[in-house]
C-alpha positions, 0 to 999 in steps of 0.5 A: 176030684172028678167032676161029672158033666152031662153032654147031650148032642141033638139033631140040629145042624152043626155037630162040629160044636159038639165035636169041639166041646168034646175035644176040649173036654178031653184036654181036662182029665178032671172032667168025666163026660157022660154023653148022649147022642140022639138019633137025629144027631147021628144023621147030622154027624154022618152028613156034616162031619163024615164021621160016625156016632161011634167016632163021637161017642169015643170022646165020652167017658160014659155013653148012654143010649138015648132011649134008655130012660133008666140011665144013671143021668135020668135020676137026680140022685146021680150027682153031676155039675149039670148038663149042656146040650150042644147043639140043641135043636128046636125040637129038643128045646121044645121038649125041655121047655114043655117038660116032656121027656121024650128021650134021655136028653130031655129027661136029663135036662129035666133032671138038671132043672129040677135039681137046680143044676146048671143047664146050658142049651147051645141053640141052633136055628136062624131065623127064630120064630115066636115059638122058638123065642117063647121056648127059650124064655120058658127054659130061661125062667126055669133056670137054664142058660140059652147060649147061641153059638154066636161067633166072637172076634175079639180074640182074633180068630184065624180059623173056624176051629178058633171060633168053635173053640171060643164057643166051647170055652164060653160053655165051660165058663158057665160051669166054672170049668178052667180051660185054655180053649180060647184067648181071653180079653185082657 
């Protein structure tokens, strides 16, 4: 049985996180990826990956225009396992925390919350100000999981790719999706 997972890529730095997650998801044929790439993400993809929006979108099974507020993922009647926003900019976090659906990523996140589905936000900012922290508190109280991409070293990473795959694996763990993205503690 196919599991639908919504993946939002917002305009924060570190689109490498999204690229790695999407690459890992390609290794899992039972997962159908419903992908939304924001306009801001398009720019960071160009600047930080030397790739295009189309390169990233090619990794999704179903791709949506971030302005399409009538997309399937904007409705609670469209069943999914939930959503991850990776990376999640502070702007996107603020939209989700305030319930203001300014684009399809924020609307799909709002749907995940209202339907009590998993919502994982891989927030990317440092240092944090009080507004960021309060927005993280708000989404957590609403049912989301805030999962900053904090590198782990227990699996003895030998490359940046190892660190990125560990974060992707931690995201997939939140959805109960089996994977081999990184070596687990034993």
